[in-house]
FIGUMI-734334 format. One record per residue (C-alpha): residue number from 1; residue in three letters; x, y, z. Coordinates in steps of 0.2 Angstrom, whole numbers, plus 5000, padded with zeros to 4 digits. Last residue first. Layout:
N
<NUM 'ALA' <X Y Z>>,
...
***
This chain:
103
<103 'GLU' <5117 5916 5321>>,
<102 'VAL' <5111 5901 5331>>,
<101 'GLU' <5102 5889 5318>>,
<100 'SER' <5116 5875 5322>>,
<99 'GLU' <5127 5867 5308>>,
<98 'GLY' <5128 5848 5310>>,
<97 'VAL' <5126 5845 5291>>,
<96 'ALA' <5109 5835 5293>>,
<95 'GLU' <5104 5848 5306>>,
<94 'MET' <5104 5862 5293>>,
<93 'ILE' <5090 5853 5286>>,
<92 'SER' <5078 5857 5300>>,
<91 'SER' <5065 5866 5290>>,
<90 'SER' <5056 5882 5296>>,
<89 'GLY' <5065 5894 5284>>,
<88 'PRO' <5080 5886 5277>>,
<87 'ASP' <5086 5903 5270>>,
<86 'LEU' <5098 5902 5256>>,
<85 'VAL' <5099 5884 5251>>,
<84 'ALA' <5109 5881 5236>>,
<83 'ILE' <5102 5867 5225>>,
<82 'CYS' <5112 5857 5213>>,
<81 'ALA' <5108 5843 5200>>,
<80 'THR' <5091 5850 5195>>,
<79 'SER' <5078 5841 5185>>,
<78 'PHE' <5063 5851 5178>>,
<77 'PRO' <5044 5854 5181>>,
<76 'LYS' <5048 5862 5199>>,
<75 'ARG' <5039 5856 5214>>,
<74 'LEU' <5053 5858 5224>>,
<73 'ALA' <5054 5838 5228>>,
<72 'LEU' <5050 5836 5210>>,
<71 'GLY' <5066 5846 5206>>,
<70 'LEU' <5077 5835 5218>>,
<69 'ASP' <5069 5820 5212>>,
<68 'GLU' <5073 5822 5194>>,
<67 'ALA' <5092 5826 5199>>,
<66 'SER' <5092 5809 5207>>,
<65 'LEU' <5091 5808 5228>>,
<64 'GLU' <5104 5799 5237>>,
<63 'THR' <5110 5815 5244>>,
<62 'LYS' <5127 5824 5245>>,
<61 'LEU' <5125 5838 5257>>,
<60 'LEU' <5139 5851 5256>>,
<59 'PRO' <5143 5864 5269>>,
<58 'VAL' <5147 5882 5264>>,
<57 'GLY' <5165 5887 5270>>,
<56 'SER' <5168 5897 5254>>,
<55 'VAL' <5183 5888 5248>>,
<54 'ASN' <5181 5871 5254>>,
<53 'SER' <5163 5872 5248>>,
<52 'VAL' <5167 5879 5230>>,
<51 'MET' <5180 5865 5229>>,
<50 'GLU' <5167 5851 5233>>,
<49 'ALA' <5155 5859 5221>>,
<48 'GLU' <5168 5860 5207>>,
<47 'VAL' <5172 5840 5209>>,
<46 'LYS' <5154 5836 5209>>,
<45 'ILE' <5150 5846 5196>>,
<44 'THR' <5163 5839 5185>>,
<43 'GLU' <5157 5821 5191>>,
<42 'PRO' <5140 5825 5183>>,
<41 'CYS' <5125 5825 5196>>,
<40 'ASN' <5118 5808 5198>>,
<39 'ARG' <5117 5807 5217>>,
<38 'ALA' <5109 5825 5218>>,
<37 'LEU' <5120 5838 5226>>,
<36 'ILE' <5114 5850 5241>>,
<35 'LEU' <5124 5867 5244>>,
<34 'LEU' <5120 5875 5262>>,
<33 'ARG' <5119 5892 5269>>,
<32 'ALA' <5121 5901 5253>>,
<31 'ARG' <5123 5920 5254>>,
<30 'LYS' <5142 5920 5256>>,
<29 'ASN' <5146 5928 5238>>,
<28 'LEU' <5155 5911 5234>>,
<27 'ALA' <5141 5901 5238>>,
<26 'ALA' <5128 5911 5230>>,
<25 'ILE' <5138 5913 5215>>,
<24 'LYS' <5141 5892 5214>>,
<23 'SER' <5123 5890 5217>>,
<22 'GLN' <5117 5901 5202>>,
<21 'ARG' <5130 5891 5191>>,
<20 'PHE' <5125 5874 5199>>,
<19 'GLY' <5106 5876 5197>>,
<18 'VAL' <5093 5881 5207>>,
<17 'VAL' <5092 5894 5221>>,
<16 'TYR' <5085 5893 5237>>,
<15 'LYS' <5074 5903 5249>>,
<14 'GLY' <5063 5897 5264>>,
<13 'THR' <5045 5894 5270>>,
<12 'ARG' <5035 5884 5256>>,
<11 'ASN' <5049 5878 5245>>,
<10 'ILE' <5060 5874 5260>>,
<9 'VAL' <5046 5865 5269>>,
<8 'ALA' <5046 5853 5252>>,
<7 'LEU' <5065 5852 5253>>,
<6 'GLU' <5063 5846 5272>>,
<5 'GLN' <5050 5832 5266>>,
<4 'ARG' <5061 5826 5251>>,
<3 'ILE' <5076 5825 5263>>,
<2 'ASP' <5067 5814 5274>>,
<1 'MET' <5078 5815 5292>>,
***
């Protein structure tokens, strides 16, 4: 699965928030379906994201994309270390973490 392509699909058909603070709020409020981390995000964010994922039950996907690549994949003019997917739209990114689309 190409994460860049899936993020482009989410950008067109789904909903997401960028930035760790907004992603953490979305996960703790059970609005997020998936947290995505960049490979070069700060260690403090990685540790806190893992704790938030464990507490909220939201899956965490660590990618090999840099923060700049994550921002570009979402067509944003800035980099982002963390993304929370609220609605995957027609993307199949949830299959990457083994979650079915059945609700």
